[in-house]
C-alpha positions in Angstrom: -3.4 2.9 10.5 -3.2 3.0 6.7 -2.1 0.4 4.3 0.0 0.2 1.1 0.2 -2.8 -1.2 3.7 -3.3 -2.5 5.4 -5.6 -4.9 8.0 -7.6 -2.9 10.9 -6.9 -5.2 10.2 -3.2 -5.3 10.0 -3.0 -1.5 13.2 -5.0 -1.0 15.1 -2.7 -3.4 13.9 0.5 -1.8 14.1 -0.4 1.8 17.8 -0.9 1.7 17.9 2.9 1.5 15.8 3.2 4.7 12.8 4.5 2.7 10.3 3.3 0.2 9.0 4.9 -2.9 7.3 2.8 -5.7 8.0 3.4 -9.4 4.4 4.7 -9.8 5.3 7.7 -7.7 6.9 9.5 -10.6 3.7 9.1 -12.6 1.2 9.7 -9.9 3.0 12.2 -7.6 2.0 10.3 -4.5 1.9 6.8 -2.9 -1.5 5.1 -3.1 -2.8 3.8 0.3 -6.0 2.4 1.8 -7.9 2.3 5.0 -8.6 -1.2 6.3 -12.0 -1.5 4.6 -10.5 -0.6 1.2 -7.6 -3.1 1.0 -9.3 -6.1 -0.5 -11.1 -4.1 -3.2 -7.8 -2.4 -4.2 -5.8 -5.7 -4.1 -8.3 -7.3 -6.5 -8.5 -4.3 -8.7 -4.8 -3.6 -9.1 -3.0 -6.9 -8.2 -5.4 -9.7 -9.2 -3.4 -12.8 -10.0 0.0 -11.4 -9.0 2.3 -13.1 -6.6 5.0 -11.7 -4.3 2.7 -9.0 -2.9 3.1 -7.4 0.5 0.7 -5.5 2.7 2.5 -2.7 4.6 0.7 -1.5 7.7 1.8 2.1 8.2 1.4 4.3 11.3 0.7 7.7 9.7 1.8 9.6 12.9 5.4 8.2 12.2 5.5 9.3 8.5 7.8 12.1 7.6 5.8 12.8 4.5 2.4 14.4 4.3 -0.8 12.2 4.0 -3.9 13.6 2.4 -7.3 11.9 2.0 -8.5 12.4 -1.6 -11.2 11.1 -3.9 -10.1 9.7 -7.3 -11.8 11.2 -10.2 -15.3 9.8 -10.7 -15.8 8.7 -7.1 -16.7 10.2 -3.7 -14.6 7.5 -1.8 -11.6 9.0 -0.1 -8.2 7.3 0.0 -5.0 8.2 1.9 -2.3 9.4 -0.4 1.3 9.9 0.8 3.1 12.8 -0.8 6.7 11.7 -0.3 8.6 8.6 0.7 7.6 6.0 3.3 10.3 6.0 6.0 11.0 2.5 7.2 10.2 3.2 10.9 6.6 4.2 9.9 5.9 0.6 8.7 4.8 -1.3 11.8 3.9 -4.6 10.1 4.5 -6.4 6.8 2.3 -9.3 5.7 2.6 -11.4 2.5 -0.7 -11.5 0.5 -1.5 -14.6 -1.4 -4.3 -14.8 -4.0 -6.6 -17.8 -4.4 -6.5 -20.2 -7.4 -8.8 -17.8 -9.2 -6.4 -14.9 -8.7 -8.4 -13.0 -6.1 -7.3 -11.8 -2.7 -9.2 -12.2 0.5 -7.8 -10.1 3.3 -8.0 -11.6 6.8 -7.9 -9.8 10.1 -4.6 -11.6 10.8 -3.0 -9.8 7.9 -4.1 -6.4 9.3 
């Protein structure tokens, strides 16, 4: 499984169409995702202090778009990137993520 952190409003707006593509896609050319061991780090790096955040659990075998593991510039760590939209039926679970009073996320096994 792979995971994508989405803003709730953006997810709600897109999913009515049966597929999801975040606004950043136009800038980046792919949808940023994580493996289970990378979620908390990415949540705190990109979404610290934000509310209305969702964790999408995605079955990559159900994706219509291509997924490629790539390393961002300056690191050897590989992340899954989806080149295309996320079709609704590939999302097998959606969890709301809440940050603590200090704005940090702590991802539990229940959320995965």
